[in-house]
C-alpha positions in Angstrom: -38.2 12.9 37.5 -41.1 14.5 36.2 -40.9 18.1 36.1 -44.8 18.5 36.7 -44.7 16.4 39.7 -41.5 18.4 41.3 -43.4 21.7 40.4 -46.3 20.9 42.4 -44.5 19.5 45.2 -42.0 22.5 45.3 -44.8 25.1 45.2 -46.5 22.9 48.0 -43.4 23.3 50.2 -43.0 27.0 49.2 -46.5 27.7 50.4 -46.5 25.5 53.6 -42.7 25.6 54.8 -41.5 28.6 53.2 -37.9 29.3 52.9 -35.4 27.9 55.2 -33.0 29.9 57.4 -29.8 31.3 55.8 -27.5 29.1 57.5 -28.9 25.8 55.5 -30.0 27.8 52.5 -27.8 27.4 49.3 -28.3 31.0 47.6 -27.2 32.0 51.1 -24.0 30.1 50.7 -23.6 31.4 47.3 -23.6 35.0 48.7 -21.1 34.2 51.4 -18.8 32.6 49.0 -19.3 35.6 46.4 -18.5 38.0 49.4 -14.9 36.2 50.0 -14.3 36.3 46.1 -15.5 39.7 46.0 -12.9 40.9 48.9 -10.1 39.3 46.9 -11.3 40.9 43.5 -11.3 44.5 44.9 -7.6 44.3 45.8 -6.8 43.3 42.1 -5.7 46.3 40.1 -8.7 47.7 37.9 -7.1 46.5 34.7 -7.4 42.7 36.0 -10.7 43.1 37.6 -12.8 42.3 34.4 -10.9 39.2 33.8 -11.3 38.1 37.5 -14.9 39.0 37.5 -15.5 36.5 34.5 -13.5 33.9 36.3 -15.5 34.4 39.7 -18.9 34.3 37.6 -17.9 31.0 35.8 -16.6 29.4 38.8 -19.6 30.2 41.1 -22.3 29.3 38.3 -20.3 26.3 37.3 -20.2 25.1 41.1 -23.9 25.7 41.5 -24.8 23.8 38.2 -22.5 20.9 38.7 -23.5 20.0 42.5 -27.3 20.2 41.6 -26.4 18.1 38.4 -24.6 15.2 40.5 -27.3 15.3 43.2 -30.1 14.9 40.5 -27.8 12.1 39.1 -27.7 10.4 42.1 -31.3 10.6 43.0 -32.3 8.9 39.7 -29.6 6.5 40.1 -31.0 5.6 43.5 -34.5 6.1 42.3 -36.4 2.4 42.5 -39.7 2.5 40.4 -40.7 -0.6 42.3 -41.4 0.7 45.3 -39.5 1.6 48.6 -38.9 4.7 50.6 -37.0 6.3 47.5 -40.2 6.2 45.7 -41.2 8.9 48.0 -38.1 10.5 49.5 -36.1 11.0 46.1 -38.7 13.5 44.6 -39.2 15.1 47.9 -35.4 16.0 47.8 -35.7 17.0 44.3 -38.7 19.2 44.8 -37.2 20.8 48.1 -34.1 21.7 46.0 -36.3 23.2 43.3 -38.2 25.2 45.9 -34.9 26.7 47.0 -34.3 28.2 43.6 -37.4 30.2 43.8 -39.8 31.9 46.2 -43.4 33.1 46.3 -44.1 33.3 50.0 -41.0 34.9 50.9 -41.5 37.9 48.5 -45.1 38.4 49.9 -43.8 38.1 53.4 -41.1 40.6 53.2 -43.3 43.2 51.3 -45.9 42.7 53.9 -43.6 43.2 56.5 -42.4 46.5 55.1 -45.9 47.6 54.9 -47.1 46.7 58.5 -43.7 48.5 59.6 -44.5 51.5 57.9 -48.3 51.6 59.1 -46.9 51.4 62.4 -44.7 54.5 61.7 -41.5 52.3 62.4 -39.5 54.3 59.8 -35.9 53.4 61.1 -36.6 49.9 61.2 -38.4 49.9 57.7 -35.1 51.6 56.1 -33.2 48.9 57.7 -35.3 45.9 56.5 -35.5 47.6 53.0 -31.7 47.2 52.6 -32.2 43.6 52.1 -34.4 44.1 49.3 -33.1 47.2 47.3 -29.6 48.4 46.3 -30.4 52.2 47.3 -29.3 54.4 50.1 -32.5 53.8 52.5 -31.5 56.2 55.0 -33.4 59.5 53.6 -36.3 57.8 52.0 -39.8 59.1 52.6 -42.8 57.0 53.5 -44.0 57.2 49.9 -40.4 56.4 48.3 -40.0 53.6 51.1 -43.6 52.3 49.5 -42.2 52.6 46.2 -39.2 50.6 46.8 -41.1 47.8 48.1 -43.4 47.6 45.2 -40.6 48.0 42.7 -38.9 44.8 44.6 -42.0 42.8 44.5 -42.6 43.6 40.7 -38.8 42.9 39.8 -39.0 40.0 42.1 -41.7 38.4 40.1 -39.0 38.0 37.4 -35.9 37.1 39.5 -37.4 35.1 42.0 -40.4 33.2 40.1 -40.4 33.4 36.5 -36.6 33.0 35.5 -35.5 30.1 38.0 -38.4 28.0 36.8 -38.0 29.2 33.2 -34.7 27.6 33.2 -35.7 24.8 35.1 -38.0 23.7 32.5 -35.2 24.2 29.8 -32.2 22.8 31.5 -33.4 21.3 34.6 -32.4 21.9 38.2 -28.7 22.6 37.3 -30.2 25.6 34.9 -32.2 27.0 37.8 -29.3 27.2 40.2 -27.1 28.3 37.4 -29.7 31.3 36.9 -29.8 31.8 40.7 -25.8 31.9 40.8 -25.5 34.6 38.0 -28.7 36.5 39.6 -27.0 36.6 43.0 -23.5 37.7 41.6 -25.3 40.5 39.8 -27.3 41.7 43.2 -23.9 41.9 45.1 -21.5 43.1 42.4 -23.4 44.1 39.6 -22.9 48.0 39.9 -21.1 50.8 38.9 -18.6 52.7 40.9 -16.0 50.3 42.7 -17.7 47.4 41.1 -17.6 48.7 37.7 -15.0 46.3 36.4 -15.4 43.3 38.8 -19.3 43.0 38.2 -19.3 44.1 34.6 -19.5 40.4 33.1 -22.0 39.1 35.7 -24.4 42.0 35.1 -24.5 41.6 31.4 -24.7 38.0 31.6 -27.8 38.5 34.0 -29.2 40.8 31.5 -29.1 38.2 28.9 -30.7 35.6 31.2 -33.3 37.8 32.2 -34.5 39.2 28.8 -37.3 36.7 28.2 -38.2 36.1 31.9 -38.8 40.2 32.6 -40.9 40.3 29.5 -42.7 37.2 30.8 -43.4 38.8 34.1 -44.6 41.9 32.5 -47.0 40.0 30.5 -48.3 38.1 33.7 -48.6 41.3 35.7 -50.3 42.6 32.8 -52.8 39.8 33.0 -53.2 40.0 36.8 -53.9 43.6 36.5 -56.7 42.8 33.8 -58.6 41.2 36.7 -58.6 44.5 38.4 -59.8 46.3 35.3 -56.3 47.9 34.9 -54.8 45.6 32.2 -54.8 48.6 29.5 -53.1 50.8 32.0 -50.3 48.3 32.8 -49.7 47.6 29.2 -49.5 51.0 28.0 -47.1 52.2 31.1 -44.8 49.3 30.5 -44.6 50.1 26.8 -44.0 53.9 27.3 -41.8 53.7 30.5 -39.8 50.2 30.2 -36.5 51.9 29.0 -36.2 54.4 31.8 -34.4 52.2 34.0 -30.5 51.5 33.6 -31.4 47.7 33.3 -32.9 46.6 30.0 -35.2 44.0 31.9 -36.3 45.5 35.3 -38.5 48.4 33.9 -40.8 45.9 32.2 -42.3 44.4 35.3 -41.9 47.4 37.6 -43.6 50.0 34.9 -46.3 47.5 34.5 -46.8 47.4 38.4 -46.8 51.2 38.2 -49.8 51.3 35.6 -51.5 48.6 37.3 -51.5 50.5 40.7 -51.9 53.9 39.0 -49.1 55.4 41.0 -45.8 56.9 40.1 -42.9 54.7 41.5 -39.5 56.5 41.9 -35.9 55.7 42.7 -34.7 59.3 43.3 -32.1 60.6 40.9 -32.5 57.4 38.5 -36.1 57.2 37.2 -39.6 57.6 37.4 -42.2 55.0 36.2 -45.9 55.5 35.6 -48.2 58.6 36.4 -50.2 59.2 39.6 -49.7 59.9 43.2 -47.1 58.6 45.0 -47.7 55.2 46.4 -48.8 54.7 50.2 -48.5 51.6 52.2 -51.7 50.3 51.2 -50.5 50.3 47.6 -48.0 47.5 48.9 -50.8 45.3 49.4 -52.3 45.8 46.4 -49.2 45.2 44.6 -48.7 41.7 46.5 -52.1 40.7 45.4 -51.1 41.4 41.9 -47.8 39.8 42.2 -49.5 36.5 44.0 -52.2 36.2 40.8 -49.2 36.8 38.2 -47.1 34.0 40.2 -49.9 31.6 40.2 -50.6 32.2 36.6 -46.9 31.7 35.8 -47.0 28.5 38.1 -50.2 27.1 36.1 -48.1 27.6 32.7 -45.2 25.8 34.3 -47.4 23.0 35.3 -49.0 22.7 32.0 -45.5 22.7 30.2 -44.4 20.0 32.8 -47.7 18.0 31.8 -46.7 18.4 28.1 -43.2 17.0 28.9 -44.7 14.1 30.6 -47.1 13.2 27.7 -44.5 13.3 25.2 
């Protein structure tokens, strides 16, 4: 099935229907499966957790890639170029699966919900909602720190939830997109220091490798988006200066670019400060969503063009 057709259909589904409930979302299923494997892993002596972590990473990613591969093979085998319902239904199924590997509307909605809660001074509910977006302890965050968390999530999400899945889809097809989603989900759940130091090390390092190019693409598209607001130079300079301040070799690129685009200081207390200027307010979340939207649209256009070139050749 032609990439450009599936990308256009997947974007249409994302913008009109959005994300399905977790009960029927493959990424949520991955998370539930990883939770079971994680509990087993934490019972293993530390010296064996690294090997077990490698095993579950290969297992989860392998299942994700294999299932989507065989689904696509089945759709291709039952595709009837002479007509019939398969001419319509099969591309729609494939496009829906592709949409499940990325989200634009979901990130926009989540960040906007945080902004609305902050504007209504619903701080405790905001802290609860933020737990789904960030890994930090939200219990003592101030309004500006919660605003910063939401903005950082939007910026990093451009890489993790938009650029990277479609990048790997264009190279490896739908299985590539879902293998990436599996590794990224593993990293978000067990790729931390502390009790996950050994269990999640392989997943975290593999996620770093897979995000190396997408993170820098996300930085470029945020910078281009910022240029429409006259802040392109600021985004570029801030990212070039501050990208190394995060523990992740990748996350600092889009986040510091966003800090420069907004001319604010983004901070994870005790870890890093990106950019210069005042602390962000809830209004800055709206501006971050706008920059994210233009950047995501630009990336989707590039993916469409790449898919069109594939169709021609």
